[in-house]
C-alpha positions, -999 to 999 in steps of 0.1 A, spaced: 351 -69 286 351 -35 300 348 -4 279 376 21 279 370 56 294 366 71 261 342 44 248 321 48 281 320 86 276 308 82 240 282 57 251 269 79 279 267 108 254 247 87 230 224 76 259 219 113 270 210 123 235 185 95 230 169 103 264 165 140 252 152 131 218 132 99 222 124 94 260 98 66 254 124 46 233 151 53 260 128 40 287 119 11 267 156 3 262 163 9 298 137 -17 308 150 -43 284 185 -38 298 175 -42 334 150 -70 328 119 -49 338 95 -54 311 58 -49 310 40 -69 284 5 -57 272 -4 -93 262 14 -121 278 24 -153 259 -8 -171 248 -14 -207 254 -17 -228 223 -53 -229 212 -68 -262 207 -93 -253 180 -71 -266 150 -67 -299 166 -104 -301 174 -113 -291 138 -90 -319 124 -105 -345 146 -140 -335 138 -132 -335 101 -117 -370 103 -148 -382 123 -172 -368 97 -151 -382 68 -151 -416 85 -187 -416 92 -194 -406 56 -170 -434 42 -188 -459 65 -222 -448 52 -212 -450 16 -197 -484 19 -226 -499 39 -249 -495 10 -231 -519 -12 -226 -554 3 -202 -565 -24 -168 -551 -29 -164 -529 -60 -150 -549 -89 -119 -534 -105 -121 -531 -144 -98 -554 -162 -68 -538 -178 -63 -552 -214 
């Protein structure tokens, strides 16, 4: 939908005022509008350390459980409920 001549003039006046008062902001908005953006830090790859930490924790827990259960050859007796 196209703007009317009056709306376009008002928009141009806002743009001129913005460029005069805040040139850095005006440049950033212009880059966004044209698709020319410069990113200081690009999108990062998902880091694998949380998954590695969970895997190591599970391995240590499994080994500790196996070690604890290997000391008692009989299964633990459940107390009778009366």
